[in-house]
N, C-alpha and C positions, 0 to 999 in steps of 0.2 A: 348675551352677545359676548363673544370672547375675541380677544385680540390675537393676531397672528404672531408667531414667534419672531418674525422679522420686525414687526412694529414694537414688540416688547424690547427686543435687543436695541433698536434705534432709540427708544425712549431712555433706556438705561444708559446707553452711551452718551446721549445728550446730557442727562443729569450728571454723569460723572465728569464730563468735560467742562460743562458750564459751572459746576459747583466747586471746582478746584480751589479757587481763591477763598471762597467762604469756608470750605472744609479746612483749608490750611490755617486760616485765622482761628477757627474753633480749636483745632489741635494745638496751636501755639498757646492758647489759654488753658489747655489741659482738659478740654471737653472730649469725652469719649462717646461715640455713637455706636450703639449696639445694633447689629443686623437683625437680631431676634431677641429683643429685651426680655420678653416673657420666658424665654428659654435660657438665655445666657446669664440673666441676673434675676433670680427668683424673687427678690425683694420688691421688684416693680410689679405692682398688682394690676395696673391699668395699661401697661405697655408704654408708659412714658419714660423719658430719660430722667434719671435722678440728678440732683445737684452733686457735683464732684468737688471735694475739697482738694486744692492744690496749693501747697506752701502757705497755708493759712488763709487763702482766698477762696471764695466759692464761685464757681463758674456756673451760670444758669444756662439751661438748654435753649437753643434757638427755637423760634416759633414755627417756622416753616422750613421745608427742605430747600430745594433750589427754585428760585423764582426767575421768571423770564424778565429780561430788560426791555424797556420801551425802545422803539427805533425812532431816534430823533428826526425832526423834519429838516433841520439845518445841517449843511455839509460838515462844518467844523465839529459839531456835536456828534455827528455820525462817526467821524474819524476817531474821536475820543472814546466813544462807546465801543467801537470795534477794537481799538487798542486795549481797552480794559478787558474785554472778553478774551483777546489773545493772551494777555498777561495771566489770566486765570486758568488757561487750559492746562490740563495735566498730561495731555498727549497731543501729538499733531492731529489736526482735524481738517476735513475738506470743507468747501464753501457751504454746502448744504447743512452740515452739522453746525458750523459757526452761525449760519442764519437761523437755525433752530434755537439758538440761545436768546433770540429776540422775539417779542410779541408779534402776532400777526402771521399771515400766510407767507409761505416761501414762494412768492410769485417769481416769474422769469425776470421781471424788472428789478425786484429786490435782490435776487441772486446776482444779476449783472452789476447793480450798484455796489454790493459787497465785494464782488470780484475786483471791480475798478479801485475801490478803496484799499483792498488788500494789496493790489499791485502798487498803488501809490505809497502805502506804508512800507512795502518792500523796497521801492526806489529810495525812500528816505532812511532805510536801514532799520526800520522798526519792526519788520516782519520778514520771515524767510519762507519760501515755498520750495518744497522738494517733492517731486513725483505726485503732484496734485493735492498735497496736504500742507497746511500752514502752521507755523508756530511763531511766537514772539521772539524777537532777536535779543531782547534785553529785558 
């Protein structure tokens, strides 16, 4: 069973957007992620990332790629989680893409909740919406 090109693109976009903060933290430590380790770095025999020495410190590879966040039940925690996702975005994202950063289905109710929270964060100056896409304002 093969995925459609649209689903593959949507998955890759979600991984890129949701993993921005994690990737930035890894890069700040000096960790390099190879797109094709078996090709780009022949010394990696099993396709794993090697430990990289940076200024005398060794940075160990992260265990998993991008993990989905849990969608909290309480409103304050939802706002905090949504704010954290916005802060980790590497590019503006629409509501559906932002909702994809959280566990569970993207139901109409969940999309409406996220939209209301994004609008609230926007009113508080924590988020900005332009042409249907959202970014963190700070």
